[in-house]
Backbone as a chain_set.jsonl record, in Angstrom:
{"seq": "MKCPLSKNTLEEGSYPPEQEFRNCLKEECAWWVSSEAYCAVLDIPVLLVTLGNVLGKICDRMPKDLAPRGG", "coords": {"N": [[-9.492, -2.376, -14.997], [-8.887, -3.653, -11.753], [-9.914, -2.862, -8.419], [-7.643, -2.435, -5.755], [-8.499, -2.196, -3.147], [-11.18, -2.753, -2.778], [-13.565, -5.282, -2.387], [-15.779, -7.95, -3.34], [-17.753, -10.246, -1.574], [-18.052, -13.562, -2.359], [-18.883, -16.068, -1.45], [-20.565, -16.687, 1.354], [-19.841, -17.736, 4.684], [-17.771, -19.528, 4.182], [-14.345, -20.25, 5.002], [-11.138, -19.12, 4.421], [-13.295, -16.354, 3.457], [-14.541, -16.523, 0.141], [-13.569, -14.24, -2.258], [-13.72, -11.513, -4.628], [-12.068, -8.943, -6.469], [-13.473, -5.721, -6.967], [-14.461, -3.718, -9.832], [-12.492, -0.903, -10.87], [-13.273, 2.415, -9.866], [-12.327, 4.699, -10.9], [-12.487, 8.021, -11.807], [-14.455, 8.514, -9.904], [-13.45, 7.804, -7.483], [-11.695, 8.49, -4.431], [-8.987, 7.933, -4.353], [-8.07, 8.156, -6.931], [-5.94, 9.696, -9.243], [-6.518, 12.226, -11.155], [-5.12, 13.961, -12.922], [-2.94, 12.439, -13.691], [-4.066, 10.067, -14.376], [-4.191, 7.55, -12.885], [-4.203, 5.101, -10.199], [-3.611, 6.03, -6.925], [-3.146, 4.291, -4.82], [-1.584, 2.248, -5.761], [0.965, 3.249, -5.613], [1.765, 3.081, -2.981], [3.286, 0.728, -1.959], [5.816, 1.189, -3.197], [6.519, 3.68, -2.138], [6.72, 3.009, 0.579], [8.925, 1.259, 0.582], [10.922, 3.033, -0.262], [10.869, 4.854, 1.878], [11.68, 3.128, 3.958], [14.305, 2.584, 3.11], [15.491, 5.153, 3.295], [15.189, 5.67, 6.059], [16.796, 3.601, 7.029], [19.339, 4.441, 6.132], [19.605, 6.79, 7.615], [19.665, 5.719, 10.188], [22.049, 4.239, 10.004], [23.911, 6.283, 10.028], [23.772, 7.337, 12.53], [25.204, 7.876, 15.777], [26.511, 5.034, 17.448], [25.726, 4.651, 20.119], [23.301, 5.984, 20.209], [21.732, 4.884, 18.293], [18.855, 2.945, 17.282], [18.07, -0.141, 18.91], [18.165, -3.651, 18.039], [16.629, -5.43, 15.275]], "CA": [[-8.609, -2.48, -13.86], [-9.553, -4.046, -10.513], [-9.556, -2.032, -7.264], [-6.922, -3.206, -4.746], [-9.091, -1.997, -1.823], [-12.606, -3.072, -2.739], [-13.826, -6.687, -2.73], [-17.099, -8.552, -3.175], [-17.73, -11.584, -0.996], [-18.777, -14.448, -3.266], [-19.465, -17.205, -0.744], [-20.658, -16.474, 2.801], [-19.709, -18.926, 5.513], [-16.524, -20.266, 3.957], [-13.199, -19.603, 5.623], [-11.448, -17.696, 4.344], [-14.383, -16.113, 2.512], [-14.145, -16.37, -1.257], [-13.81, -12.854, -2.646], [-13.137, -11.026, -5.876], [-11.909, -7.497, -6.483], [-14.442, -4.975, -7.779], [-13.889, -2.872, -10.871], [-12.02, 0.417, -10.466], [-14.242, 3.496, -10.077], [-11.547, 5.773, -11.517], [-12.76, 9.405, -11.428], [-15.378, 8.566, -8.776], [-12.74, 7.325, -6.298], [-10.806, 9.471, -3.795], [-7.591, 7.55, -4.599], [-7.76, 8.337, -8.342], [-5.22, 10.919, -9.574], [-7.068, 12.563, -12.472], [-4.121, 14.577, -13.796], [-2.028, 11.396, -14.165], [-4.917, 8.936, -14.762], [-3.795, 6.294, -12.248], [-4.632, 4.881, -8.816], [-2.539, 6.361, -5.993], [-2.905, 3.147, -3.931], [-0.526, 1.44, -6.359], [2.252, 3.847, -5.248], [2.066, 2.88, -1.561], [4.431, -0.164, -1.714], [7.061, 1.835, -3.63], [6.824, 4.718, -1.161], [7.145, 2.366, 1.823], [10.295, 0.768, 0.384], [11.774, 4.215, -0.279], [10.926, 5.34, 3.252], [12.511, 2.191, 4.703], [15.702, 2.798, 2.709], [15.937, 6.429, 3.858], [15.332, 5.49, 7.505], [17.975, 2.763, 7.246], [20.532, 5.272, 5.951], [19.683, 7.672, 8.781], [20.076, 4.873, 11.313], [23.453, 3.893, 9.805], [24.738, 7.46, 10.314], [23.648, 7.722, 13.936], [26.216, 7.313, 16.69], [26.061, 3.696, 17.884], [25.044, 4.693, 21.412], [21.986, 6.573, 20.02], [20.993, 4.108, 17.272], [17.892, 1.995, 17.833], [18.569, -1.51, 19.084], [17.356, -4.696, 17.408], [16.602, -5.415, 13.842]], "C": [[-9.444, -2.83, -12.624], [-9.031, -3.188, -9.357], [-8.828, -2.878, -6.223], [-7.534, -3.1, -3.35], [-10.516, -2.493, -1.69], [-12.861, -4.494, -3.228], [-15.303, -7.015, -2.551], [-16.92, -9.925, -2.545], [-18.616, -12.482, -1.853], [-19.503, -15.55, -2.512], [-19.418, -16.951, 0.755], [-20.447, -17.798, 3.524], [-18.45, -19.735, 5.278], [-15.383, -19.513, 4.641], [-11.928, -20.018, 4.913], [-12.546, -17.449, 3.316], [-13.848, -15.93, 1.091], [-14.538, -14.972, -1.709], [-13.207, -12.559, -4.006], [-13.045, -9.508, -5.794], [-12.961, -6.864, -7.396], [-13.712, -4.181, -8.849], [-13.513, -1.506, -10.305], [-13.082, 1.473, -10.803], [-13.626, 4.699, -10.779], [-11.947, 7.145, -10.987], [-13.687, 9.536, -10.216], [-14.707, 8.191, -7.45], [-11.787, 8.405, -5.764], [-9.331, 9.176, -4.053], [-7.154, 7.778, -6.044], [-7.084, 9.684, -8.559], [-5.597, 11.281, -11.01], [-6.013, 13.107, -13.424], [-3.163, 13.551, -14.399], [-2.762, 10.151, -14.652], [-4.402, 7.601, -14.218], [-4.283, 6.261, -10.81], [-3.447, 5.109, -7.869], [-2.21, 5.199, -5.052], [-1.743, 2.298, -4.461], [0.865, 1.981, -6.049], [2.678, 3.515, -3.827], [3.23, 1.911, -1.33], [5.769, 0.463, -2.098], [7.483, 2.893, -2.616], [7.295, 4.128, 0.167], [8.579, 1.823, 1.722], [11.275, 1.939, 0.406], [11.949, 4.766, 1.132], [11.817, 4.441, 4.11], [13.99, 2.364, 4.384], [16.266, 4.078, 3.319], [16.139, 6.296, 5.367], [16.541, 4.613, 7.848], [19.264, 3.548, 7.119], [20.715, 6.231, 7.119], [20.194, 6.89, 9.988], [21.562, 4.521, 11.216], [24.384, 5.052, 10.171], [24.685, 7.895, 11.774], [24.791, 7.148, 14.749], [25.663, 6.016, 17.285], [25.336, 3.737, 19.229], [23.641, 5.307, 21.325], [21.113, 5.777, 19.036], [19.993, 3.171, 17.938], [18.469, 0.596, 17.915], [17.646, -2.491, 18.399], [17.517, -4.664, 15.913], [17.451, -6.417, 13.239]], "O": [[-10.57, -2.357, -12.474], [-7.853, -2.832, -9.321], [-9.331, -3.933, -5.837], [-7.131, -3.839, -2.451], [-11.009, -2.639, -0.571], [-12.443, -4.874, -4.322], [-15.986, -6.427, -1.713], [-16.034, -10.682, -2.94], [-19.796, -12.191, -2.047], [-20.613, -15.93, -2.885], [-18.347, -16.995, 1.36], [-20.833, -18.855, 3.025], [-18.097, -20.564, 6.117], [-15.449, -18.299, 4.833], [-11.669, -21.217, 4.817], [-12.717, -18.248, 2.395], [-12.833, -15.267, 0.876], [-15.691, -14.564, -1.565], [-12.307, -13.256, -4.473], [-13.855, -8.867, -5.125], [-13.292, -7.401, -8.453], [-12.497, -3.996, -8.781], [-14.147, -1.017, -9.369], [-13.701, 1.437, -11.866], [-14.338, 5.609, -11.202], [-11.755, 7.407, -9.8], [-13.696, 10.581, -9.567], [-15.347, 8.258, -6.4], [-11.159, 9.134, -6.532], [-8.504, 10.085, -3.979], [-5.975, 7.609, -6.356], [-7.594, 10.709, -8.109], [-5.063, 10.713, -11.963], [-6.004, 12.756, -14.604], [-2.632, 13.762, -15.489], [-2.157, 9.276, -15.271], [-4.201, 6.647, -14.971], [-4.723, 7.277, -10.271], [-2.409, 4.46, -7.997], [-1.094, 5.133, -4.535], [-1.005, 1.7, -3.679], [1.85, 1.26, -6.202], [3.856, 3.657, -3.498], [4.118, 2.249, -0.547], [6.758, 0.283, -1.387], [8.66, 2.995, -2.272], [8.179, 4.692, 0.812], [9.35, 1.923, 2.676], [12.337, 1.849, 1.022], [13.062, 5.107, 1.532], [12.62, 4.937, 4.9], [14.833, 2.298, 5.279], [17.396, 4.086, 3.807], [17.149, 6.758, 5.898], [17.227, 4.857, 8.841], [20.189, 3.351, 7.907], [21.838, 6.465, 7.567], [21.064, 7.365, 10.719], [22.261, 4.505, 12.229], [25.522, 4.825, 10.579], [25.478, 8.735, 12.201], [25.292, 6.064, 14.45], [24.473, 5.926, 17.587], [24.426, 2.941, 19.46], [22.86, 5.17, 22.266], [19.901, 5.982, 18.967], [20.247, 2.66, 19.029], [19.273, 0.2, 17.07], [16.467, -2.2, 18.198], [18.386, -3.991, 15.358], [17.519, -6.511, 12.013]]}, "num_chains": 1, "name": "protein.A"}
């Protein structure tokens, strides 16, 4: 598995720099969940979508004069 946060720069001076993802450190990494044997970073997009959905529902229930504007 490749780490979504760690990259090696392959070619200096090019723009954008050519990079590749490093191998996963698993148990040696702070983001590794040992009890479940997976990388917690991979959960972040799912959690952000869930949070956005919950906030949208809260906003929909607010009185219109108190609801945030825009969007």
